[in-house]
C-alpha positions as CSV (number, residue, x, y, z in Angstrom):
1,M,7.3,-14.7,1.1
2,K,9.4,-13.3,-1.7
3,I,8.2,-11.3,-4.6
4,S,10.5,-10.7,-7.6
5,T,12.4,-7.5,-7.4
6,P,10.8,-5.6,-10.2
7,I,7.3,-6.4,-9.0
8,S,8.1,-5.8,-5.4
9,Q,9.4,-2.4,-6.3
10,W,6.3,-1.5,-8.1
11,I,4.1,-2.7,-5.3
12,V,5.8,-0.4,-2.9
13,A,5.6,2.4,-5.5
14,G,1.8,1.7,-5.5
15,L,1.6,1.8,-1.8
16,F,3.7,4.9,-1.6
17,L,1.9,6.7,-4.3
18,V,-1.4,6.6,-2.4
19,S,-1.0,9.7,-0.2
20,G,-1.0,13.3,0.4
21,A,-2.4,16.2,-1.6
22,I,-1.4,18.3,-4.6
23,F,-0.7,22.0,-4.2
24,A,-3.1,23.5,-1.6
25,Q,-5.8,20.9,-2.1
26,V,-6.4,18.1,0.3
27,P,-8.6,15.1,-0.6
28,D,-11.8,14.9,1.4
29,Q,-14.7,12.5,1.7
30,N,-16.2,13.9,-1.4
31,T,-13.2,13.5,-3.6
32,P,-13.9,11.0,-6.4
33,P,-11.6,7.9,-6.4
34,D,-9.9,8.6,-9.7
35,V,-9.3,12.2,-8.7
36,L,-8.0,11.1,-5.3
37,I,-5.4,8.8,-6.9
38,K,-4.3,11.5,-9.4
39,M,-3.9,14.0,-6.7
40,V,-1.9,11.8,-4.3
41,V,0.3,10.2,-7.0
42,S,1.4,13.6,-8.3
43,D,2.2,14.9,-4.8
44,V,4.2,11.9,-3.6
45,M,6.2,11.7,-6.7
46,S,7.0,15.4,-6.4
47,S,7.9,15.0,-2.8
48,V,10.3,12.1,-3.4
49,K,12.0,13.7,-6.3
50,S,12.6,16.9,-4.4
51,D,14.0,15.4,-1.3
52,P,17.7,14.3,-1.6
53,D,17.5,12.4,1.7
54,I,14.7,10.1,0.5
55,Q,16.5,9.6,-2.7
56,K,19.6,8.5,-0.7
57,G,17.5,5.9,1.1
58,N,17.0,7.7,4.4
59,I,14.5,5.2,6.0
60,P,13.3,7.3,8.9
61,K,12.3,10.1,6.5
62,V,10.6,7.5,4.2
63,M,8.8,6.1,7.2
64,D,7.7,9.6,8.3
65,L,6.4,10.4,4.8
66,V,4.5,7.1,4.6
67,E,2.9,7.6,8.0
68,K,1.9,11.2,7.4
69,K,0.8,11.1,3.8
70,I,-0.1,7.5,2.9
71,V,-1.7,5.9,5.9
72,P,-4.6,8.4,6.1
73,F,-5.7,7.4,2.6
74,T,-5.5,3.6,3.0
75,D,-7.6,1.1,4.9
76,M,-5.0,-1.3,6.4
77,R,-7.7,-3.0,8.5
78,R,-9.5,-4.0,5.3
79,T,-6.2,-5.0,3.7
80,T,-5.3,-7.2,6.7
81,E,-8.8,-8.7,6.8
82,M,-8.6,-9.7,3.2
83,A,-5.2,-11.1,3.5
84,M,-6.3,-13.4,6.4
85,G,-9.5,-14.4,4.6
86,P,-11.9,-16.6,6.8
87,N,-9.3,-16.6,9.6
88,W,-10.0,-12.9,10.3
89,K,-13.2,-13.7,12.1
90,K,-11.4,-16.2,14.3
91,A,-9.2,-13.5,15.7
92,T,-10.2,-11.5,18.8
93,P,-10.6,-7.7,18.4
94,E,-7.3,-7.3,20.2
95,Q,-5.6,-9.8,17.8
96,Q,-7.1,-7.9,14.8
97,A,-5.8,-4.6,16.0
98,I,-2.3,-6.1,16.5
99,L,-2.3,-7.8,13.2
100,T,-3.4,-4.7,11.4
101,A,-0.6,-2.6,13.0
102,E,2.1,-5.3,12.4
103,F,1.1,-5.9,8.8
104,K,1.2,-2.1,8.1
105,N,4.6,-2.0,9.6
106,L,5.7,-5.0,7.5
107,L,4.7,-3.5,4.3
108,M,6.3,-0.2,5.1
109,R,9.6,-1.7,6.2
110,T,9.7,-4.3,3.5
111,Y,9.3,-2.0,0.6
112,S,10.4,1.4,1.9
113,G,13.7,1.3,0.0
114,A,11.9,1.3,-3.3
115,L,10.5,4.8,-2.7
116,S,14.0,6.2,-3.0
117,Q,14.2,4.7,-6.5
118,L,11.6,7.0,-8.0
119,R,13.4,9.1,-10.6
120,D,12.0,9.8,-14.0
121,Q,8.8,7.8,-13.9
122,T,5.6,9.3,-15.0
123,V,2.0,8.0,-14.6
124,Q,-0.8,7.7,-17.1
125,F,-4.2,7.7,-15.5
126,K,-6.9,5.6,-17.3
127,T,-10.6,6.7,-17.5
128,L,-12.6,5.4,-14.6
129,R,-15.3,3.0,-15.6
130,A,-17.8,3.0,-12.8
131,S,-21.3,4.3,-11.9
132,P,-21.9,7.0,-9.4
133,D,-23.5,4.5,-6.9
134,D,-20.5,2.2,-6.8
135,K,-19.0,1.6,-3.4
136,E,-15.9,-0.3,-4.7
137,V,-13.9,0.6,-7.8
138,I,-10.6,-0.1,-9.5
139,V,-8.6,2.9,-10.7
140,K,-6.2,1.9,-13.4
141,T,-2.9,3.6,-14.1
142,V,0.2,2.8,-16.0
143,V,3.7,3.7,-14.8
144,I,6.1,4.7,-17.5
145,G,9.8,4.6,-16.8
146,R,12.8,2.5,-17.8
147,G,11.7,-0.7,-19.5
148,D,8.2,-1.7,-20.4
149,P,5.2,0.2,-19.0
150,V,3.9,-1.3,-15.7
151,P,0.2,-1.5,-15.2
152,L,-0.7,-0.5,-11.6
153,D,-4.3,-0.7,-10.5
154,Y,-5.7,0.5,-7.2
155,R,-8.8,-1.1,-5.5
156,L,-10.7,1.4,-3.4
157,E,-13.8,1.2,-1.2
158,K,-16.0,4.1,-0.2
159,G,-16.8,4.5,3.5
160,A,-18.0,7.3,5.8
161,N,-14.7,9.1,5.5
162,G,-14.5,8.9,1.7
163,W,-12.5,6.6,-0.6
164,K,-9.7,4.4,0.8
165,V,-7.2,2.2,-1.0
166,Y,-7.0,-1.3,0.3
167,D,-5.3,-3.3,-2.5
168,M,-3.1,-2.9,-5.5
169,N,-2.6,-5.0,-8.7
170,I,0.8,-5.1,-10.3
171,M,0.9,-6.7,-13.6
172,G,-1.9,-9.1,-12.7
173,A,-0.8,-9.8,-9.1
174,W,-2.9,-8.5,-6.3
175,L,-1.0,-7.5,-3.1
176,V,-3.5,-9.2,-0.8
177,E,-3.4,-12.5,-2.7
178,A,0.4,-12.5,-2.5
179,Y,0.2,-12.7,1.3
180,R,-2.9,-14.8,1.8
181,N,-1.3,-18.2,1.4
182,Q,1.5,-17.3,3.8
183,F,-0.8,-16.0,6.4
184,S,-3.0,-19.1,6.1
185,N,0.0,-21.4,6.5
186,Q,1.2,-19.6,9.5
187,I,-2.2,-19.8,11.2
188,S,-2.6,-23.5,10.2
189,Q,0.7,-24.3,11.9
190,N,0.8,-21.9,14.9
191,G,-2.7,-20.3,15.2
192,I,-3.5,-16.6,15.3
193,D,-0.9,-15.9,17.9
194,G,1.6,-17.6,15.7
195,L,0.9,-15.2,12.9
196,V,1.2,-12.3,15.3
197,K,4.6,-13.6,16.5
198,F,5.8,-14.1,13.0
199,L,4.9,-10.5,11.9
200,Q,6.4,-9.0,15.0
201,E,9.7,-11.0,14.6
202,R,9.9,-10.1,10.9
203,N,9.4,-6.4,11.7
204,K,12.2,-6.6,14.4
205,Q,14.5,-8.2,11.8
206,L,13.8,-5.5,9.2
207,A,14.2,-2.7,11.7
208,A,17.5,-4.1,12.8
209,S,18.8,-4.4,9.2
210,K,18.1,-0.7,8.4
């Protein structure tokens, strides 16, 4: 699957902006979703802009940043489940675990280079329109940089451990939907194991090219 360069870069920016904490604060299970996004976006942008190695495209450092600061605030299992659609329930628990891990690695490896491109961008945070009892919300932001402003929305779900991001919308395109057809085609042709193999081989190719 190919996504046009500008959109792919903002998708990764969206993924990589979901992380960390700002100053001495650390988001916890009681942190509201809009506050969570604001805290983590600010921290990651600051971290990237202050690290020359990341700006030069040091992939190991980028991957380390993602693993430590992004993964704890995302729900990759939910993301993978949505990308697979009805096929998720056809997978065994072991297959589900492998697919989740491989999909996470694919997203990290495919778009890691875009993180180094963060320079002068700023983010506008829209007012959250949700009720206190909502378990799923969309936090809307706009990324301001070179060119036209880029709408970047985060879909979050509240669980036992607080709010987690599981999907992003870049200019009307949801990340999960971008992968759903490809996953469905792979499963139709080669089954669940075929999708596992496809993701594993793709990750090996990306790792070898870095």
